[in-house]
C-alpha positions as CSV (number, residue, x, y, z in Angstrom):
1,X,0.1,16.5,-0.5
2,X,0.1,16.8,3.2
3,X,-1.1,14.2,5.7
4,X,-4.1,16.3,6.5
5,X,-5.1,16.7,2.8
6,X,-4.6,12.9,2.3
7,X,-7.0,12.2,5.3
8,X,-9.5,14.8,4.0
9,X,-9.6,12.9,0.6
10,X,-11.6,10.2,2.4
11,X,-14.6,12.3,1.7
12,X,-14.2,12.0,-2.1
13,X,-14.4,8.9,-4.2
14,X,-11.6,8.3,-6.7
15,X,-12.5,8.7,-10.4
16,X,-11.5,5.1,-11.2
17,X,-11.6,1.8,-9.4
18,X,-8.7,0.4,-11.5
19,X,-6.6,2.6,-13.6
20,X,-3.1,1.6,-14.8
21,X,-1.1,3.8,-17.1
22,X,2.5,4.7,-17.6
23,X,1.7,8.2,-18.7
24,X,1.3,9.7,-15.3
25,X,0.8,8.7,-11.6
26,X,-2.8,7.6,-11.0
27,X,-2.6,7.1,-7.2
28,X,-4.7,10.2,-6.5
29,X,-7.4,9.2,-8.9
30,X,-7.9,5.5,-8.6
31,X,-8.3,2.8,-6.0
32,X,-6.0,0.3,-7.6
33,X,-3.0,1.1,-9.9
34,X,0.3,-0.4,-11.0
35,X,1.7,0.1,-7.5
36,X,-1.0,-2.3,-6.1
37,X,1.1,-5.2,-7.4
38,X,4.1,-3.9,-5.5
39,X,2.0,-3.8,-2.3
40,X,1.1,-7.4,-2.7
41,X,4.8,-8.1,-2.8
42,X,5.5,-6.0,0.2
43,X,2.7,-7.9,2.0
44,X,4.6,-11.1,1.3
45,X,7.8,-9.6,2.6
46,X,6.1,-8.3,5.7
47,X,4.8,-11.8,6.2
48,X,8.2,-13.4,6.8
49,X,7.6,-13.7,10.6
50,X,4.9,-16.3,9.6
51,X,7.8,-18.7,9.0
52,X,9.8,-17.8,12.1
53,X,7.2,-18.7,14.8
54,X,3.7,-20.1,15.2
55,X,2.0,-16.8,16.1
56,X,0.0,-16.4,12.9
57,X,-2.3,-13.7,14.3
58,X,0.7,-11.7,15.5
59,X,2.2,-12.0,12.1
60,X,-1.1,-10.7,10.6
61,X,-1.0,-7.7,12.8
62,X,2.6,-7.0,12.0
63,X,1.7,-6.9,8.3
64,X,-1.3,-4.7,9.0
65,X,0.8,-2.3,11.1
66,X,3.6,-2.1,8.6
67,X,1.2,-1.5,5.7
68,X,-0.7,1.2,7.6
69,X,2.5,2.9,8.7
70,X,3.9,2.8,5.2
71,X,0.8,4.5,3.8
72,X,0.9,7.2,6.5
73,X,4.6,8.0,6.0
74,X,4.2,7.8,2.2
75,X,1.5,10.5,2.3
76,X,3.3,13.0,4.5
77,X,4.8,16.0,2.6
78,X,8.4,14.7,3.1
79,X,7.3,11.1,2.3
80,X,5.6,11.9,-1.0
81,X,8.7,13.8,-2.1
82,X,10.9,10.9,-1.1
83,X,8.8,8.2,-2.8
84,X,8.5,10.4,-6.0
85,X,12.3,10.5,-6.1
86,X,12.8,6.7,-5.3
87,X,10.1,5.5,-7.7
88,X,11.1,7.9,-10.5
89,X,7.6,9.4,-10.7
90,X,8.0,13.1,-11.2
91,X,4.2,13.9,-10.8
92,X,3.6,11.9,-7.6
93,X,2.1,14.0,-4.9
94,X,0.6,11.4,-2.7
95,X,-2.3,9.0,-2.7
96,X,-6.0,9.4,-2.4
97,X,-7.1,8.0,1.0
98,X,-9.0,5.2,-0.7
99,X,-6.0,4.2,-2.8
100,X,-4.1,3.8,0.5
101,X,-6.9,1.6,1.9
102,X,-6.7,-0.5,-1.2
103,X,-2.9,-0.6,-0.9
104,X,-3.3,-2.0,2.6
105,X,-5.7,-4.6,1.3
106,X,-3.2,-5.6,-1.3
107,X,-0.6,-6.1,1.4
108,X,-3.1,-8.3,3.2
109,X,-3.5,-10.3,-0.1
110,X,0.3,-10.8,0.0
111,X,0.0,-12.0,3.6
112,X,-2.8,-14.5,2.5
113,X,-0.6,-15.9,-0.2
114,X,2.3,-16.4,2.2
115,X,-0.1,-17.9,4.8
116,X,-1.4,-20.4,2.2
117,X,2.2,-21.3,1.3
118,X,2.9,-21.9,5.0
119,X,-0.1,-24.2,5.3
120,X,1.0,-26.2,2.3
121,X,4.6,-26.7,3.4
């Protein structure tokens, strides 16, 4: 998949809202899949600046920026080949646009978890 075909997929609704299977990659046909859990984890990792300074809104935008950039890079032709190789998913060709939006939302969930942890410490 190229970045332009990824962006054009915003006009189509994925077949499933949630679809998790180990048989094949479901990123192109669902909003949420197994990788959504990984994105929650990455959102938590991107949130580390929360604990380094008192600029919570800046930390939020760092997470949002990192999540968006990850999705853009992941859906370039080179990026989809790289992530297919790194994630051992032979049939990965890129995400549906809406799966990418949901992945960004999952990163923000990871940020919220870390923010709640920060507030309770």
